[in-house]
Structures are given as structure tokens and as C-alpha cells.
PLY file of the C-alpha trace (Angstrom):
ply
format ascii 1.0
element vertex 253
property float x
property float y
property float z
element edge 252
property int vertex1
property int vertex2
end_header
-99.23 -225.24 19.18
-97.38 -223.16 21.79
-97.85 -219.73 22.98
-97.38 -217.54 26.11
-100.28 -215.76 27.77
-100.66 -212.84 29.67
-102.80 -213.43 32.75
-105.77 -210.65 34.25
-106.37 -211.76 37.63
-109.20 -209.52 39.14
-109.84 -208.92 42.83
-113.28 -207.27 44.02
-113.61 -206.08 47.59
-115.64 -203.97 49.60
-114.59 -203.11 53.24
-112.04 -205.68 53.42
-108.95 -204.06 54.73
-108.17 -206.74 57.19
-107.73 -209.81 54.69
-106.82 -207.71 51.31
-103.20 -207.08 51.78
-102.85 -211.06 52.17
-104.57 -211.22 48.53
-101.89 -208.39 47.01
-99.07 -210.08 48.59
-99.82 -213.74 47.03
-100.19 -212.50 43.91
-96.86 -210.40 44.15
-95.24 -213.37 45.14
-95.98 -215.25 42.26
-93.36 -216.96 39.94
-95.46 -216.03 36.93
-94.64 -212.39 35.72
-96.66 -212.32 32.70
-99.94 -211.03 34.71
-101.90 -207.88 35.52
-103.63 -207.22 39.11
-106.60 -205.25 39.01
-109.00 -204.35 42.26
-112.35 -203.49 42.11
-113.70 -201.84 45.01
-117.23 -201.17 45.84
-116.53 -198.02 47.52
-115.59 -199.02 50.65
-115.11 -197.13 53.43
-112.85 -199.08 56.28
-109.39 -198.11 54.85
-109.79 -200.53 51.74
-108.05 -197.64 49.67
-105.24 -196.99 52.06
-104.44 -200.59 51.67
-104.62 -200.10 47.93
-102.55 -197.07 47.75
-100.11 -198.99 50.16
-99.40 -201.39 47.28
-100.02 -199.57 44.24
-96.77 -200.59 43.12
-98.19 -204.14 43.14
-101.30 -203.08 41.12
-101.81 -202.64 37.45
-105.24 -200.11 37.64
-107.93 -200.15 40.14
-111.31 -198.96 40.47
-113.69 -197.67 43.60
-117.28 -196.98 42.92
-120.48 -198.19 43.75
-121.65 -201.19 42.35
-124.63 -203.33 41.56
-123.40 -206.30 43.14
-120.90 -208.92 42.80
-121.14 -209.61 39.30
-121.31 -206.12 38.14
-118.16 -205.33 39.84
-116.77 -208.57 38.26
-118.08 -207.27 34.60
-116.23 -204.31 35.42
-112.78 -205.97 36.25
-113.29 -208.15 32.69
-113.57 -204.69 30.97
-110.15 -203.38 32.45
-108.62 -206.40 31.70
-105.85 -206.42 29.13
-104.81 -209.74 29.69
-105.11 -213.06 27.21
-106.90 -215.31 30.48
-108.63 -213.94 33.24
-109.07 -215.43 36.38
-110.39 -213.90 40.13
-108.82 -213.94 43.61
-111.02 -212.22 46.17
-110.16 -209.94 48.79
-110.54 -212.97 51.36
-108.84 -215.63 49.07
-105.06 -216.52 48.13
-102.72 -218.87 46.31
-102.19 -222.02 47.38
-98.24 -221.74 46.47
-96.42 -219.17 44.61
-96.18 -221.50 41.44
-100.24 -221.52 40.97
-100.06 -219.01 38.31
-96.64 -220.50 36.49
-99.11 -223.99 36.50
-102.09 -222.38 35.21
-100.13 -220.69 32.60
-98.15 -223.92 31.62
-102.42 -225.36 30.72
-102.76 -222.53 28.64
-99.70 -222.96 26.09
-101.75 -225.06 24.27
-103.65 -222.45 22.15
-106.62 -224.61 22.13
-107.17 -224.44 25.59
-110.23 -222.22 26.80
-110.52 -222.77 30.67
-107.90 -223.92 33.17
-108.91 -224.73 36.69
-108.01 -226.72 39.84
-108.94 -227.51 43.25
-109.96 -225.47 46.22
-109.31 -225.72 49.97
-112.17 -223.74 52.35
-109.97 -222.25 55.07
-110.55 -220.63 58.68
-111.12 -217.11 58.63
-108.74 -216.31 61.21
-105.97 -218.82 60.37
-105.57 -220.24 56.31
-103.19 -223.18 57.53
-106.26 -224.49 59.14
-108.48 -226.49 56.32
-112.19 -227.10 56.88
-113.25 -228.46 53.49
-111.46 -229.43 50.42
-113.10 -229.46 47.20
-110.94 -231.98 44.70
-112.76 -231.68 41.00
-112.11 -233.65 38.09
-111.28 -233.80 34.58
-114.48 -232.51 32.55
-117.09 -234.41 31.02
-119.83 -232.52 29.61
-122.63 -235.18 30.82
-121.44 -234.08 34.33
-123.35 -230.72 33.52
-126.34 -232.61 34.17
-125.46 -234.22 37.56
-124.65 -230.28 38.77
-121.12 -230.13 38.02
-118.96 -227.18 38.00
-115.31 -226.56 38.84
-114.35 -224.67 41.64
-114.65 -220.86 40.40
-112.17 -219.52 42.42
-109.57 -221.24 40.64
-111.38 -221.11 37.19
-109.18 -219.01 34.18
-110.91 -218.21 31.00
-109.32 -217.03 27.60
-110.90 -213.56 27.97
-112.65 -213.55 24.43
-114.82 -216.31 25.79
-116.44 -214.01 28.26
-117.22 -211.78 25.61
-118.81 -213.98 23.64
-121.25 -214.56 26.65
-121.30 -210.81 27.65
-119.85 -211.23 30.79
-121.81 -212.42 33.70
-125.41 -211.92 34.11
-126.31 -209.11 36.41
-129.89 -210.28 36.94
-128.39 -213.22 39.03
-127.20 -212.35 42.74
-125.36 -215.06 43.86
-125.20 -218.34 40.79
-124.31 -216.11 37.57
-121.11 -217.66 38.12
-123.05 -221.15 37.54
-124.67 -219.90 34.66
-121.37 -218.62 32.73
-120.06 -222.55 33.47
-122.96 -223.95 32.19
-123.09 -221.41 28.85
-119.10 -221.95 28.33
-118.46 -225.58 29.04
-121.66 -226.72 27.33
-120.10 -225.20 23.95
-118.60 -227.99 21.94
-115.45 -226.29 21.24
-114.58 -225.44 24.77
-111.21 -227.27 25.74
-110.69 -227.05 29.69
-107.64 -228.60 31.20
-108.40 -230.02 35.20
-104.78 -229.43 37.24
-105.01 -232.12 40.09
-103.66 -230.04 42.59
-104.84 -226.98 45.45
-104.84 -223.74 43.44
-106.66 -221.46 45.80
-107.04 -221.15 49.77
-110.57 -219.19 50.05
-111.78 -218.29 53.51
-115.11 -219.39 54.47
-117.98 -216.60 54.73
-118.56 -216.51 50.98
-121.59 -214.98 49.80
-123.29 -218.56 48.78
-122.46 -220.48 52.00
-122.40 -217.82 54.77
-125.91 -218.92 56.19
-128.55 -221.52 55.22
-130.79 -218.99 53.71
-128.06 -218.00 51.13
-127.65 -221.70 50.16
-131.44 -221.91 49.76
-130.93 -218.70 47.55
-128.09 -220.40 45.88
-130.58 -223.17 44.98
-133.19 -221.00 43.80
-130.84 -219.51 41.56
-129.05 -222.52 40.47
-132.64 -223.91 39.23
-133.05 -220.87 37.22
-129.71 -220.57 35.58
-130.05 -224.63 34.91
-133.66 -224.14 33.12
-132.48 -220.84 31.23
-129.74 -223.20 29.72
-132.32 -225.65 28.59
-132.12 -228.20 30.87
-135.82 -230.11 31.00
-137.95 -230.02 34.17
-136.09 -233.56 35.64
-132.72 -232.71 34.41
-132.52 -229.51 36.52
-134.08 -231.27 39.52
-131.43 -233.86 39.74
-128.98 -231.23 39.01
-130.02 -229.03 41.68
-129.91 -231.58 44.09
-126.43 -233.76 43.57
-125.02 -230.04 43.23
-125.98 -229.75 46.92
-125.04 -233.58 47.74
-121.79 -233.46 45.99
-120.46 -230.69 48.86
-120.28 -233.28 51.52
-117.78 -234.97 50.55
-115.90 -231.58 51.02
-115.56 -232.23 54.63
-114.00 -235.72 54.54
0 1
1 2
2 3
3 4
4 5
5 6
6 7
7 8
8 9
9 10
10 11
11 12
12 13
13 14
14 15
15 16
16 17
17 18
18 19
19 20
20 21
21 22
22 23
23 24
24 25
25 26
26 27
27 28
28 29
29 30
30 31
31 32
32 33
33 34
34 35
35 36
36 37
37 38
38 39
39 40
40 41
41 42
42 43
43 44
44 45
45 46
46 47
47 48
48 49
49 50
50 51
51 52
52 53
53 54
54 55
55 56
56 57
57 58
58 59
59 60
60 61
61 62
62 63
63 64
64 65
65 66
66 67
67 68
68 69
69 70
70 71
71 72
72 73
73 74
74 75
75 76
76 77
77 78
78 79
79 80
80 81
81 82
82 83
83 84
84 85
85 86
86 87
87 88
88 89
89 90
90 91
91 92
92 93
93 94
94 95
95 96
96 97
97 98
98 99
99 100
100 101
101 102
102 103
103 104
104 105
105 106
106 107
107 108
108 109
109 110
110 111
111 112
112 113
113 114
114 115
115 116
116 117
117 118
118 119
119 120
120 121
121 122
122 123
123 124
124 125
125 126
126 127
127 128
128 129
129 130
130 131
131 132
132 133
133 134
134 135
135 136
136 137
137 138
138 139
139 140
140 141
141 142
142 143
143 144
144 145
145 146
146 147
147 148
148 149
149 150
150 151
151 152
152 153
153 154
154 155
155 156
156 157
157 158
158 159
159 160
160 161
161 162
162 163
163 164
164 165
165 166
166 167
167 168
168 169
169 170
170 171
171 172
172 173
173 174
174 175
175 176
176 177
177 178
178 179
179 180
180 181
181 182
182 183
183 184
184 185
185 186
186 187
187 188
188 189
189 190
190 191
191 192
192 193
193 194
194 195
195 196
196 197
197 198
198 199
199 200
200 201
201 202
202 203
203 204
204 205
205 206
206 207
207 208
208 209
209 210
210 211
211 212
212 213
213 214
214 215
215 216
216 217
217 218
218 219
219 220
220 221
221 222
222 223
223 224
224 225
225 226
226 227
227 228
228 229
229 230
230 231
231 232
232 233
233 234
234 235
235 236
236 237
237 238
238 239
239 240
240 241
241 242
242 243
243 244
244 245
245 246
246 247
247 248
248 249
249 250
250 251
251 252
């Protein structure tokens, strides 16, 4: 069964006036036209609003107001979204090619597909042509969840109805609610995910979960909480947290 989908791309930002133009331009250059771009700004004071107004013809909707963190902002974006499918491209990120969304839409033309994801490149803040790490994913197998597997979240697209089922992101998490959402969604028996074996997104280094050792430790603590609240036993949760961190080593080679 084939169906065309509208894709909602949500960008959350706060004081990212320097990189936001790249992000907006990257979306505007996508060959797939049935899309909307929504920006949720956390009351920036650095000229971000000037950037948004400058690109207003490419932005479907935006809000600028204080928020209660990353996941509160993401939930606002999901609430604004009108597309069949929701994905996120944040202010520091850009698509790896102009056909990235077309590839995602093609996979979603199968109405039974619930999620689509691909590979991710971590790139230099100053020069996005310099690849520092590459996250190469794989086709999903439910057994992998017990080994800390998750898709690269910046490349993940989900049918909006599924976010409604889990009531969006849990804002009691500060850094791992995206991992919790993966555990909640991918563990469903009728959740069909498709892997696109190519780089979809280039992500500048310096995100909330990898900017420092302290942040990485906090991420592991929250990952543990997500696993335990999702029903993983003590040993499975411990194994998942350990392997989730060890698997990142291969991204450097």
C-alpha cells in the first residue's frame, strides 16, 4: 500500500544565530516539497529572531518563548506539527544531501512503516566538511534494545500518531528522554522501522549529551533510569548502559 506523506521538520534553538542559517538553508534545498519547517526558539537574545524573520518565507511556523528544557521545546514542536511524519533538525545540524528527505519519504510510502532512520556524521563546529565521527547504524532487531542499541536520533523520523501514543517526550529527563522514547516505541510489537543505509544528517559536535565527561556520565545515569522504567531487569539494564557507551568507540574509526 503506497501513500504520499507530509513531513514536519522541527528545529529547536536558543542563541544559535551563527548556525541557524545553515540549518534553514539545508531544509529549503531539499528536493522533497511536501514538508513544513517549524522552529521552537527558547527566547534567544543573540539575533536568532532576526535570522528567523530573514528566512520567514521558508518557515511554516515558529514560537519564541522561555521553555523548560530541550524536551519541553520538542513537545511544543510536535504540538505545532501538522505532518504525517515528524523529524528533528536542530540549529547546529544540516542534511548531508538535498535528497535526504526524499529518501525518508520514499520509505514512508509504505503505510505500514512507523519509523525511518539512517546514518549520522559528527562534524567540526567550524568546518562541516571535516568528519570527526561517523555513526553507522543497522536494520532494527528488537533483541538489540537489551544491548543499548538506538538509532541516531537526529536521523529518526516517526509517524506523528506514535508520538501521540507515548504523549511526547518525558520532560522529567534532561538529556535522555529521546532514548526513553526509542525504548517505548521500538519495543511495540507492531512498530515497523526501516533503516536507510546512508548518511542523512551532519551534526556539529558539542551537543548536550557529548559536550563533556560530566554530561556523558549524566547521560548514562538517565539511560539507566530509562531502561529500568521500561521494564529491563537489573542485569539487562547494566549490560545495555555499558554496551551503549562502548559501541561509540567504533564511530571514531
